[in-house]
Structure formats: C-alpha cells, structure tokens
DOMARPA-451484 format. One record per residue (C-alpha): residue in one letter; x, y, z. Coordinates in Angstrom, 3 decimals, always signed. Layout:
DOMARPA-451484
  aa      east     north        up
   A         X         Y         Z
...
***
This chain:
DOMARPA-451484
  aa      east     north        up
   X   +61.092  +187.272  +207.886
   X   +59.323  +184.682  +209.012
   X   +55.002  +184.127  +211.200
   X   +55.572  +181.382  +212.865
   X   +51.233  +182.313  +214.158
   X   +50.153  +180.056  +211.354
   X   +51.370  +176.926  +209.196
   X   +52.642  +174.001  +210.169
   X   +55.112  +173.744  +213.858
   X   +58.123  +171.123  +212.942
   X   +59.331  +172.027  +209.511
   X   +59.125  +175.890  +209.881
   X   +60.456  +175.466  +213.618
   X   +63.543  +173.506  +212.600
   X   +64.172  +175.386  +209.015
   X   +64.204  +178.322  +211.420
   X   +67.065  +176.991  +214.205
   X   +69.375  +175.566  +211.327
   X   +70.517  +179.205  +209.835
   X   +70.834  +179.563  +213.727
   X   +72.228  +176.226  +214.554
   X   +75.041  +177.059  +211.780
   X   +75.677  +180.275  +212.558
   X   +76.163  +179.684  +216.286
   X   +78.811  +176.591  +216.013
   X   +80.703  +179.506  +213.380
   X   +80.743  +181.694  +215.921
   X   +82.474  +179.110  +218.591
   X   +85.130  +178.604  +216.348
   X   +86.544  +182.273  +217.332
   X   +87.591  +180.409  +220.269
   X   +88.122  +177.008  +219.221
   X   +90.820  +178.647  +215.849
   X   +92.709  +180.266  +218.941
   X   +92.768  +176.944  +221.285
   X   +93.511  +175.119  +218.726
   X   +96.471  +177.345  +216.754
   X   +97.574  +178.518  +220.493
   X   +97.791  +175.060  +221.548
   X   +99.606  +173.352  +218.431
   X  +101.912  +176.547  +218.049
   X  +102.963  +178.116  +221.397
   X  +102.077  +175.749  +224.191
   X  +100.336  +174.331  +227.026
   X  +100.329  +176.782  +229.219
   X   +99.752  +179.525  +226.248
   X   +96.323  +177.149  +226.177
   X   +95.400  +177.755  +229.594
   X   +96.280  +181.373  +229.486
   X   +93.850  +181.734  +226.991
   X   +91.123  +179.378  +228.882
   X   +91.475  +181.386  +232.331
   X   +91.178  +185.425  +230.391
   X   +88.466  +184.081  +228.144
   X   +85.925  +183.364  +230.466
   X   +86.832  +185.952  +232.715
   X   +86.442  +188.232  +229.389
   X   +82.887  +186.404  +228.814
   X   +81.993  +187.228  +232.613
   X   +81.950  +190.936  +231.702
   X   +80.496  +191.112  +228.275
   X   +77.591  +187.924  +229.260
   X   +75.144  +190.691  +230.912
   X   +75.064  +192.885  +227.562
   X   +74.818  +189.689  +225.618
   X   +71.771  +188.852  +228.268
   X   +70.213  +192.477  +227.659
   X   +69.998  +191.588  +223.278
   X   +67.809  +188.755  +224.333
   X   +65.870  +190.351  +226.601
   X   +65.376  +193.112  +223.996
   X   +64.753  +190.291  +221.333
   X   +61.772  +188.530  +223.415
   X   +60.409  +192.157  +223.113
   X   +60.375  +192.888  +219.741
   X   +59.185  +189.600  +218.369
   X   +55.761  +189.953  +220.407
   X   +55.697  +193.428  +219.375
   X   +56.151  +191.690  +215.877
   X   +53.463  +189.017  +216.426
   X   +51.093  +191.895  +217.658
   X   +51.870  +193.532  +214.406
   X   +53.247  +196.792  +216.662
   X   +55.253  +197.565  +214.657
   X   +55.682  +201.344  +215.756
   X   +56.335  +200.403  +219.248
   X   +59.149  +197.769  +217.710
   X   +61.116  +200.412  +215.815
   X   +61.265  +202.257  +218.950
   X   +62.266  +199.939  +221.079
   X   +65.365  +198.732  +218.877
   X   +66.258  +202.716  +219.048
   X   +66.131  +202.179  +222.940
   X   +67.977  +199.362  +222.509
   X   +70.927  +201.057  +220.780
   X   +71.315  +204.036  +222.822
   X   +71.691  +201.839  +225.639
   X   +73.618  +198.644  +224.672
   X   +76.002  +201.081  +223.429
   X   +76.526  +203.286  +226.419
   X   +76.814  +201.069  +228.512
   X   +79.124  +198.672  +226.415
   X   +81.291  +201.734  +226.666
   X   +81.559  +201.797  +230.135
   X   +81.943  +197.992  +230.951
   X   +85.100  +198.409  +228.507
   X   +86.630  +200.493  +230.475
   X   +86.369  +198.622  +233.544
   X   +87.075  +195.875  +232.092
   X   +90.736  +196.735  +230.825
   X   +91.642  +198.599  +234.180
   X   +90.885  +195.586  +236.608
   X   +91.789  +192.768  +234.638
   X   +94.923  +192.363  +236.620
   X   +93.262  +191.757  +239.915
   X   +90.431  +189.647  +238.221
   X   +92.983  +187.157  +237.195
   X   +94.489  +187.172  +240.836
   X   +91.083  +186.513  +242.211
   X   +91.379  +183.368  +240.148
   X   +94.245  +182.542  +241.487
   X   +95.924  +182.225  +237.929
   X   +99.639  +180.906  +237.875
   X  +102.543  +183.342  +237.429
   X  +104.055  +180.891  +234.335
   X  +100.491  +182.070  +232.768
   X   +99.458  +185.342  +233.998
   X  +101.282  +187.412  +231.380
   X   +99.018  +186.168  +228.686
   X   +95.880  +185.681  +230.027
   X   +96.027  +189.564  +230.562
   X   +97.321  +190.960  +227.188
   X   +94.524  +188.491  +225.867
   X   +92.001  +189.415  +227.931
   X   +92.663  +193.414  +227.487
   X   +92.490  +193.076  +224.070
   X   +89.059  +190.467  +223.827
   X   +87.522  +193.384  +226.415
   X   +89.115  +196.395  +223.920
   X   +86.710  +195.079  +221.619
   X   +83.900  +194.318  +223.420
   X   +81.569  +196.660  +221.780
   X   +82.190  +194.159  +218.322
   X   +80.778  +190.856  +219.852
   X   +77.482  +192.911  +221.629
   X   +76.666  +194.835  +218.519
   X   +76.527  +191.907  +216.936
   X   +74.747  +189.573  +218.913
   X   +72.096  +192.902  +219.166
   X   +71.641  +192.880  +215.563
   X   +71.096  +189.305  +215.598
   X   +68.174  +189.169  +218.039
   X   +66.761  +191.687  +216.343
   X   +66.955  +189.757  +212.499
   X   +66.326  +186.500  +214.604
   X   +62.959  +187.753  +216.355
   X   +61.733  +189.171  +212.682
   X   +61.527  +185.579  +212.228
   X   +65.092  +185.709  +209.827
   X   +67.748  +183.383  +210.631
   X   +69.354  +183.199  +207.388
   X   +71.588  +186.385  +207.209
   X   +73.217  +186.905  +210.155
   X   +74.025  +183.046  +209.279
   X   +75.887  +184.480  +205.756
   X   +77.894  +187.548  +207.908
   X   +79.191  +185.018  +210.421
   X   +80.391  +182.933  +207.374
   X   +82.254  +185.089  +206.234
   X   +83.789  +186.469  +209.828
   X   +85.056  +182.722  +209.882
   X   +86.693  +182.504  +206.932
   X   +88.564  +186.007  +207.653
   X   +89.324  +184.179  +211.445
   X   +91.014  +181.034  +210.060
   X   +92.912  +183.433  +207.566
   X   +94.118  +185.821  +209.938
   X   +94.638  +183.883  +213.289
   X   +97.348  +181.767  +211.788
   X   +99.388  +184.500  +210.202
   X   +99.175  +186.704  +213.460
   X  +100.137  +183.735  +215.338
   X  +102.737  +181.757  +213.009
   X  +103.661  +183.792  +211.123
   X  +103.701  +186.684  +212.811
   X  +104.660  +185.432  +215.860
   X  +103.068  +187.436  +218.234
   X  +101.345  +184.798  +220.335
   X   +97.985  +185.140  +222.254
   X   +98.072  +188.434  +221.435
   X   +97.847  +187.632  +218.076
   X   +94.610  +185.424  +218.354
   X   +92.967  +188.226  +220.146
   X   +93.735  +190.848  +217.522
   X   +92.406  +188.437  +215.105
   X   +88.897  +187.863  +217.371
   X   +88.185  +190.704  +217.568
   X   +88.933  +192.161  +214.371
   X   +86.444  +189.551  +212.779
   X   +83.974  +189.776  +215.191
   X   +84.038  +193.716  +214.456
   X   +83.437  +192.322  +210.767
   X   +80.647  +190.818  +211.403
   X   +78.867  +193.395  +213.487
   X   +79.687  +195.983  +210.478
   X   +77.850  +193.335  +207.979
   X   +74.895  +192.688  +210.068
   X   +74.468  +196.226  +211.152
   X   +74.358  +197.232  +207.345
   X   +72.406  +194.627  +206.168
   X   +69.529  +195.225  +208.903
   X   +69.865  +199.054  +208.364
   X   +69.838  +199.029  +204.270
   X   +67.766  +196.067  +203.983
   X   +65.143  +195.989  +206.902
   X   +62.767  +198.474  +207.112
   X   +61.213  +198.226  +210.768
   X   +65.156  +198.005  +211.918
   X   +66.106  +200.908  +210.045
   X   +66.140  +203.747  +212.395
   X   +66.876  +207.536  +210.818
   X   +66.951  +208.959  +214.254
   X   +67.785  +207.817  +217.521
   X   +65.179  +208.544  +220.049
   X   +64.909  +207.121  +223.777
   X   +61.298  +206.137  +225.431
   X   +61.782  +205.914  +229.378
   X   +58.131  +203.406  +229.061
   X   +60.086  +201.410  +226.180
   X   +62.999  +201.080  +228.132
   X   +62.178  +199.671  +231.357
   X   +60.278  +196.825  +229.211
   X   +63.272  +196.329  +227.715
   X   +64.775  +196.058  +231.111
   X   +62.004  +194.313  +232.637
   X   +62.714  +191.219  +230.059
   X   +66.455  +192.038  +228.964
   X   +67.837  +192.058  +232.781
   X   +66.747  +188.786  +234.298
   X   +68.553  +188.002  +231.247
   X   +71.735  +189.886  +231.464
   X   +71.810  +188.593  +235.124
   X   +70.900  +185.169  +234.301
   X   +74.091  +185.022  +231.970
   X   +76.220  +187.227  +234.349
   X   +75.722  +184.988  +237.292
   X   +76.266  +181.611  +234.594
   X   +79.841  +183.026  +234.241
   X   +80.703  +184.491  +237.516
   X   +80.110  +180.579  +238.438
   X   +81.863  +179.581  +235.753
   X   +85.137  +181.889  +237.189
   X   +84.538  +179.935  +240.495
   X   +85.264  +176.665  +238.993
   X   +88.298  +177.790  +236.694
   X   +89.922  +179.010  +239.967
   X   +88.925  +175.743  +241.401
   X   +90.428  +174.448  +238.040
   X   +93.526  +176.050  +238.451
   X   +94.810  +174.437  +241.676
   X   +94.874  +171.351  +239.530
   X   +97.634  +173.298  +237.711
   X   +98.164  +174.295  +233.688
   X   +97.727  +170.670  +232.579
   X   +94.519  +170.030  +233.967
   X   +93.035  +173.565  +233.010
   X   +94.491  +172.698  +229.119
   X   +92.390  +169.400  +229.251
   X   +89.501  +170.940  +230.589
   X   +89.859  +173.921  +228.579
   X   +89.623  +171.856  +225.631
   X   +86.585  +169.812  +226.255
   X   +85.073  +173.311  +226.836
   X   +85.699  +174.654  +223.511
   X   +84.071  +171.037  +221.789
   X   +81.438  +170.704  +224.744
   X   +80.436  +174.565  +223.628
   X   +80.178  +173.286  +219.930
   X   +78.707  +169.946  +220.577
   X   +75.501  +172.021  +222.535
   X   +74.627  +174.286  +219.984
   X   +72.201  +172.026  +218.115
   X   +70.423  +172.014  +221.257
   X   +71.146  +175.957  +222.135
   X   +70.151  +177.284  +218.651
   X   +66.823  +174.885  +218.608
   X   +66.493  +177.097  +222.480
   X   +66.209  +180.446  +220.935
   X   +64.279  +179.421  +218.063
   X   +61.779  +177.962  +220.240
   X   +61.773  +181.271  +222.255
   X   +61.179  +183.090  +218.607
   X   +58.226  +181.240  +218.393
   X   +56.297  +180.802  +221.243
   X   +56.951  +184.391  +221.524
   X   +55.447  +185.120  +218.282
   X   +52.221  +182.924  +218.981
   X   +52.222  +184.183  +222.580
   X   +51.598  +187.429  +221.198
   X   +48.769  +187.031  +218.905
   X   +46.921  +184.860  +222.002
   X   +47.911  +181.335  +220.351
   X   +48.841  +179.141  +223.848
   X   +47.971  +175.902  +222.683
   X   +49.767  +176.180  +219.156
   X   +53.278  +177.384  +221.273
   X   +52.483  +174.295  +223.918
   X   +52.640  +172.568  +220.535
   X   +55.828  +173.842  +219.202
   X   +57.284  +173.192  +223.043
   X   +56.590  +169.648  +222.860
   X   +58.474  +169.549  +218.908
   X   +61.113  +171.015  +219.587
   X   +62.101  +169.041  +223.047
   X   +61.426  +165.973  +221.215
   X   +64.105  +166.796  +218.457
   X   +66.274  +168.553  +221.191
   X   +66.424  +165.101  +223.163
   X   +67.422  +163.753  +219.725
   X   +70.107  +165.379  +219.042
   X   +71.396  +165.305  +222.287
   X   +71.801  +161.217  +221.971
   X   +73.321  +161.655  +218.779
   X   +76.296  +163.957  +219.707
   X   +76.446  +162.239  +223.430
   X   +77.492  +159.296  +221.297
   X   +79.867  +160.766  +219.064
   X   +81.783  +162.511  +221.607
   X   +82.369  +159.345  +223.876
   X   +83.606  +157.517  +220.807
   X   +85.784  +159.891  +219.180
   X   +86.685  +161.809  +222.588
   X   +90.717  +161.280  +222.745
   X   +90.981  +162.187  +218.652
   X   +89.130  +165.312  +218.973
   X   +91.026  +166.951  +222.263
   X   +94.384  +165.686  +220.374
   X   +93.329  +168.251  +217.808
   X   +93.890  +170.737  +220.199
   X   +97.674  +169.758  +220.944
   X  +101.301  +169.271  +219.955
   X  +101.726  +165.804  +220.542
   X  +105.538  +166.847  +221.344
   X  +104.283  +168.948  +224.468
   X  +105.744  +168.068  +228.173
   X  +102.100  +167.342  +229.297
   X   +99.995  +166.462  +226.297
   X   +99.595  +162.562  +227.708
   X   +98.104  +164.296  +231.434
   X   +95.545  +167.016  +229.010
   X   +94.260  +164.097  +227.072
   X   +93.840  +162.172  +229.909
   X   +92.056  +164.900  +232.409
   X   +90.017  +165.913  +229.244
   X   +88.925  +162.057  +227.740
   X   +87.562  +161.523  +231.608
   X   +85.906  +164.728  +232.022
   X   +84.260  +164.902  +228.497
   X   +83.136  +161.033  +228.940
   X   +81.217  +161.493  +232.035
   X   +79.226  +165.059  +231.076
   X   +78.613  +163.936  +227.582
   X   +76.252  +160.838  +229.373
   X   +73.814  +163.576  +230.495
   X   +72.905  +166.114  +227.344
   X   +69.840  +164.716  +227.141
   X   +69.114  +166.351  +230.834
   X   +70.634  +169.647  +228.746
   X   +68.187  +169.263  +226.273
   X   +65.234  +168.920  +228.535
   X   +66.444  +171.522  +230.776
   X   +67.077  +174.084  +227.199
   X   +63.866  +173.302  +226.020
   X   +61.486  +174.110  +228.867
   X   +63.510  +177.387  +229.826
   X   +63.274  +178.523  +225.941
   X   +59.570  +178.284  +226.455
   X   +59.682  +180.409  +229.715
   X   +61.612  +183.041  +228.118
   X   +58.819  +182.920  +224.665
   X   +55.928  +183.863  +227.182
   X   +57.726  +186.539  +228.845
   X   +58.180  +184.659  +232.148
   X   +62.003  +186.447  +232.476
   X   +62.625  +186.309  +235.936
   X   +61.858  +182.009  +236.207
   X   +63.760  +181.909  +232.771
   X   +66.791  +183.671  +235.097
   X   +66.272  +181.403  +237.833
   X   +66.789  +178.148  +236.564
   X   +69.787  +178.459  +234.802
   X   +71.318  +180.202  +238.488
   X   +70.209  +177.561  +240.229
   X   +71.388  +174.834  +237.974
   X   +75.194  +176.788  +238.030
   X   +74.804  +177.021  +242.072
   X   +73.950  +173.584  +242.172
   X   +77.085  +172.960  +239.714
   X   +79.675  +174.841  +241.359
   X   +78.674  +173.785  +245.348
   X   +79.041  +170.113  +244.243
   X   +82.300  +170.548  +242.448
   X   +83.778  +172.102  +245.576
   X   +81.487  +169.379  +247.761
   X   +83.155  +166.437  +245.497
   X   +86.687  +167.750  +246.111
   X   +86.456  +169.225  +249.550
   X   +84.972  +166.062  +250.982
   X   +85.064  +163.455  +248.775
   X   +88.919  +164.376  +247.752
   X   +87.990  +163.610  +244.020
   X   +90.173  +165.203  +241.521
   X   +89.351  +166.831  +238.063
   X   +86.268  +164.286  +237.229
   X   +84.329  +166.320  +239.939
   X   +83.985  +169.075  +238.070
   X   +82.602  +167.028  +235.286
   X   +79.733  +164.945  +237.845
   X   +78.934  +168.094  +238.952
   X   +77.313  +169.429  +235.836
   X   +74.598  +166.975  +235.098
   X   +73.720  +167.444  +238.787
   X   +73.052  +170.857  +238.032
   X   +70.775  +169.903  +234.909
   X   +69.374  +166.879  +236.938
   X   +68.073  +169.676  +239.989
   X   +66.472  +172.282  +237.585
   X   +64.720  +169.600  +235.148
   X   +62.862  +168.369  +237.792
   X   +61.859  +172.464  +239.115
   X   +60.980  +172.693  +235.426
   X   +58.697  +170.148  +235.005
   X   +57.006  +171.278  +238.208
   X   +56.174  +174.954  +237.001
   X   +55.369  +173.796  +234.111
   X   +52.511  +171.466  +234.941
   X   +51.344  +174.272  +237.417
   X   +50.931  +176.689  +235.101
   X   +52.791  +179.669  +236.966
   X   +54.266  +180.818  +234.095
   X   +50.481  +182.183  +232.297
   X   +49.887  +185.598  +232.162
   X   +53.269  +187.119  +231.934
   X   +53.453  +187.557  +227.974
   X   +54.479  +191.527  +227.358
   X   +51.333  +192.344  +225.113
***
C-alpha cells in the first residue's frame, strides 16, 4: 500500500502509474489478440463482426465498471482519512451491489443482443458472427466487472503492482488459448470470445483471492449492507457509470455511422481503435494514478499537495502523448497490417481507411492528455458530477460533428477521425475554466 500524503510527488506518482499502465496495456490485449487472430485467420468480415459486437458488449458492461471506479474513489478517501472501519463496510456494500446488478444486466444483454445489433444496422454478412461473439462476452460479464472492482480497491489503497501480476498471468493464458480455439479447433469468432471470457475469469479469481487472503482491509468475513454507505457509493459511482454509459452509447452511434460505409471501413476503423486503446494507456493510467493521489491528499486536507500532483502529472501526460503520436504517424501501415491477412480481398481498402483515420487522430493526442489530467483531478477531489459531464460533452461533440461532417460536408470515414479532436478541444477549454474558477472546491467526501 502507498500513502501519497507525505514525501515526494513525481517519483511516487510515476512509480504508482507504471504498473497500472502495464496492467491496462495487458488488459487491452484481450481484444487485440482476438482482433489479430480473427482478422488474419478468419477474415475481414469476421474482424468487422468482432468490432461491432465488442462495442455493444462494452456499452452494457461500462456502467458497472464506472460504478467500480466511483467505489474506488470513496475507498481511497476513507483510506487517506484513516477511517478504516467505514472502508471495510464500503467494500462489503460494493460487492453485494455489483454482483446483483451484473447478473441482471447479463440476462438482459443476452436476450436483447439481436435487437441491439439490428439497431446498429449490422449487415447480414456479419450478423451471425457478431451475435455469437456478443452473447458469449455478455454471458461472462461478471468476470471483468469483478476484476475491475478488486483492481479499483487495490489501487485505492495504493497497490498497483499486484493487479499487474494477475493480468500478466491471464494475458499469457489468453495468448495461448485463443490460437488453439480459433485456429486449431476452428471455432472462429466463438473461440475468440470463449478465450476472452476464460482469461477474464482467471484474472478476477486471482485478484479476489489475493485481496481476500493478503489484504486485511479488503477481507470481508460477513457481507453486510449499509444503506448510508450505499448512497455514498452511488453518489460517486453513478456519475462515473453514467459517464461510461454515455461514452459507450455515443460510440454505438458512431459504430452505426461506420457501418454505413461497409465492412471494409468497419474493419479498418476497428483495427485503429484497437491500436488507439493501447496508445492512450499511458495517459489513461496516469490519470487514474492522479485520481488516487488527489483523493488521498484531499481526504487528508492537503489541497496544495493535490494541486502540485496534478501539475506534475499533466506535464508527463502531455510528453507521453507527443512521443506516442510520432510513433503512430511513422508506423501506421505496418501496425494495421498486423491485424490482416494481406491476401484478403479488402486488405488495401482496410489499410487505406485505417491509415487516414489514424494520421488525423494522433495529431491531437496532446488534447486528450490535457483533458484526461484535469478530469482525473476532478474525480480525485470528489466532483463526480463534473467528472461525468465533460466526457459526455466530449462524446456528444464528437458524435454531432461526425454526422455533420458526413451529412453536410460530404466527407467519408475520415470525418470520424476529425470529430475526435473537436470533442477533446471543446472540453479542454471547459475543464480549464472550471478548474481556474475553483468550482470543484468543497466536494470531498471526508
């Protein structure tokens, strides 16, 4: 465990963020391994099916993951304030709530999967594969939720290394199992989905066992439900859940727009989205680390130290984003081809669409870094509503501008790339004004 309320700022913050970054990178490899193996050994249409169905599954799972983020902020502030009894009670309430809600959403998602895919204009040529992949992922949605829940708890206590170790184990397993199911057993997209669910189960189980056996603060002998703490968790969890749900919903509108350009465009943008999910992990992980740092210091009444941590994190995040942008600009075609069989009839169109999309988007990664840093600060100080609002505004701007650029300006798939920095830029301005006017003050839990 790490107490961020004393000592130096930069080195502990980076040391805390590094395992989180590696862990998040590894977590993203679930989807990336699926996409690479499906794209190369099943085909471009199957890759498009994976792209559509994974976005729908993420929409249903994202609310639960958002709630775990809110629970982590509450636990971090209790830890910073040394209110350990309330911390353990919050863990108990969170476990009960997340389990019950996961089961309900799992059943609804499996039943409504066909209707959701039709709403997205999923083509007949990829519909069956998309439905199979999505139903398998949703059938195992309890595992990624619990993995993220216990990861959030450990990070709230300043432990970012153990979740990394568990992820390394599961990713190694995924890299072994997925080729067997897809290539050797020839199970197609179903094999990729089964491999993902199995490895998510492994990560969730190992994370739970460690927390239960080795971390006394997270060991709950008897589950109890405290409605006061439940309301407190909802107060900070619901905004995060709504944020992630609205973000995922906006992505679904964008997916519907992508589908209008055909399977090749869908495959190209799906490929770049997988690469983007890896490329933004250093910035995303630093923002998570910053939230924990700020939460502990605000819980201890150390506002100046929290603000110093915010400024330090922002500098590093912008530097990371610039370096990553240069790398992706140079190696875009080579990275996209990793996901494709070059003999695929649509390979050239997929690469062309993906390269154009990537070149436009990565030029503005620095805006994403600034936006993520400020919003990470807002989460840490307990301003859950505004931390929810700005990402929603960003996605609303992105979605609206994408439809406008295509419908009014007559642009093609590249409009989807230009819409991303529009959303980031609008919210960077709004976040900075909100921060400078200190409208976030007085929102701390304890």
